[in-house]
C-alpha positions in Angstrom: 22.3 -128.2 -48.5 25.8 -129.8 -48.6 28.7 -127.4 -48.6 31.7 -128.1 -50.8 35.1 -127.9 -49.0 37.0 -124.7 -49.7 39.6 -124.8 -52.4 43.0 -125.9 -51.1 46.1 -123.9 -52.2 47.2 -127.0 -54.2 43.8 -127.3 -55.9 43.9 -123.6 -56.8 47.5 -123.9 -58.1 46.4 -126.9 -60.2 43.6 -124.9 -61.6 45.8 -121.9 -62.4 48.3 -124.2 -64.2 45.6 -125.9 -66.1 43.9 -122.7 -67.2 47.3 -121.3 -68.3 47.8 -124.4 -70.3 44.3 -124.1 -71.8 45.1 -120.4 -72.8 48.4 -121.5 -74.2 46.5 -124.1 -76.3 43.8 -121.6 -77.4 46.4 -119.3 -79.0 47.5 -121.7 -81.8 43.9 -122.9 -82.1 42.8 -119.4 -82.9 45.5 -119.3 -85.6 44.3 -122.6 -86.9 40.8 -121.4 -87.2 42.1 -118.3 -89.1 44.1 -120.5 -91.4 41.1 -122.8 -92.0 38.9 -119.8 -93.0 41.7 -118.5 -95.3 42.3 -121.9 -96.9 38.6 -122.2 -97.7 38.2 -118.7 -99.1 38.3 -118.3 -102.9 39.7 -114.8 -102.7 42.7 -116.0 -100.5 44.1 -118.2 -103.3 43.7 -115.5 -106.0 44.9 -112.0 -106.3 41.3 -110.8 -105.7 41.9 -111.0 -101.9 45.0 -109.0 -101.8 46.9 -111.6 -99.8 50.7 -111.8 -100.3 52.3 -114.9 -101.8 54.2 -115.3 -98.5 51.0 -115.5 -96.6 49.6 -118.0 -99.0 52.8 -120.1 -98.7 52.6 -119.9 -94.9 49.1 -121.2 -94.8 49.9 -123.9 -97.4 53.0 -125.1 -95.6 52.0 -124.8 -92.0 48.3 -125.6 -91.8 48.7 -129.4 -91.3 51.7 -129.1 -88.9 49.8 -126.5 -86.9 46.8 -128.8 -86.8 48.9 -131.7 -85.6 50.5 -129.4 -82.9 47.1 -128.3 -81.7 45.9 -131.9 -81.6 48.9 -132.9 -79.5 48.5 -129.9 -77.2 44.8 -131.0 -76.7 45.8 -134.5 -75.9 48.3 -133.2 -73.3 45.7 -130.8 -71.9 43.2 -133.7 -71.6 45.8 -135.9 -69.9 46.6 -133.0 -67.5 42.8 -132.7 -66.8 42.5 -136.4 -66.1 45.6 -136.4 -63.8 44.1 -133.7 -61.7 40.6 -135.1 -61.1 40.0 -134.2 -57.5 37.8 -131.8 -55.5 36.9 -129.0 -55.1 34.1 -129.4 -57.6 34.0 -125.7 -58.6 37.5 -125.8 -59.9 36.8 -129.1 -61.6 33.9 -127.6 -63.4 36.0 -124.6 -64.5 38.8 -126.8 -65.8 36.2 -129.0 -67.6 34.7 -125.9 -69.3 38.1 -124.7 -70.4 39.0 -128.2 -71.8 35.6 -128.5 -73.7 36.1 -124.9 -75.0 39.6 -125.9 -76.4 38.3 -129.0 -78.0 35.4 -126.9 -79.4 37.8 -124.5 -81.0 39.7 -127.4 -82.6 36.5 -128.9 -84.0 35.4 -125.5 -85.3 38.5 -125.4 -87.5 37.7 -128.9 -88.8 34.0 -127.9 -89.4 35.1 -124.9 -91.5 37.1 -127.1 -93.8 34.6 -129.9 -93.9 31.7 -127.7 -94.7 33.5 -126.0 -97.5 34.6 -129.3 -99.0 31.0 -130.5 -99.0 29.9 -127.3 -100.6 32.6 -127.8 -103.3 31.3 -131.3 -104.1 27.7 -130.2 -104.1 28.5 -127.3 -106.5 30.4 -129.6 -108.9 33.9 -128.4 -108.0 36.7 -130.7 -107.1 37.0 -131.4 -103.3 40.1 -129.1 -102.5 40.2 -126.7 -105.5 38.7 -123.4 -104.3 39.2 -121.2 -107.4 37.8 -123.5 -110.1 34.7 -122.3 -111.9 31.6 -124.2 -111.2 31.1 -127.2 -113.6 27.8 -126.8 -115.3 25.8 -129.9 -115.9 25.5 -131.1 -119.5 
């Protein structure tokens, strides 16, 4: 069985920097997922959910800028991953898992919005209007 060389101090430092960057990226991604679920909730946009107008305004105003920021952070994280493609293999696998996890969080937020918009269309509501009553067929 072939032994992998031990992790060098430089490789370990690269992994620590990368994993720190991945954690830094995961924080706004988590907020984005929360905003996505709020945006697609009927009760969020009405008084039935008990959400303040300030919270509604925050989600309304900052959802797309936050999504753009997260996407740019992910591009940077991907570039950092590509720039540090070197052994040891164990650290490379760990960094790849963190990178894929971050992209997975981003696509989860997109999936929440996309699924709800498809449901809106199937149920006869307009694409982005979440508090409209269902349109009954004639």
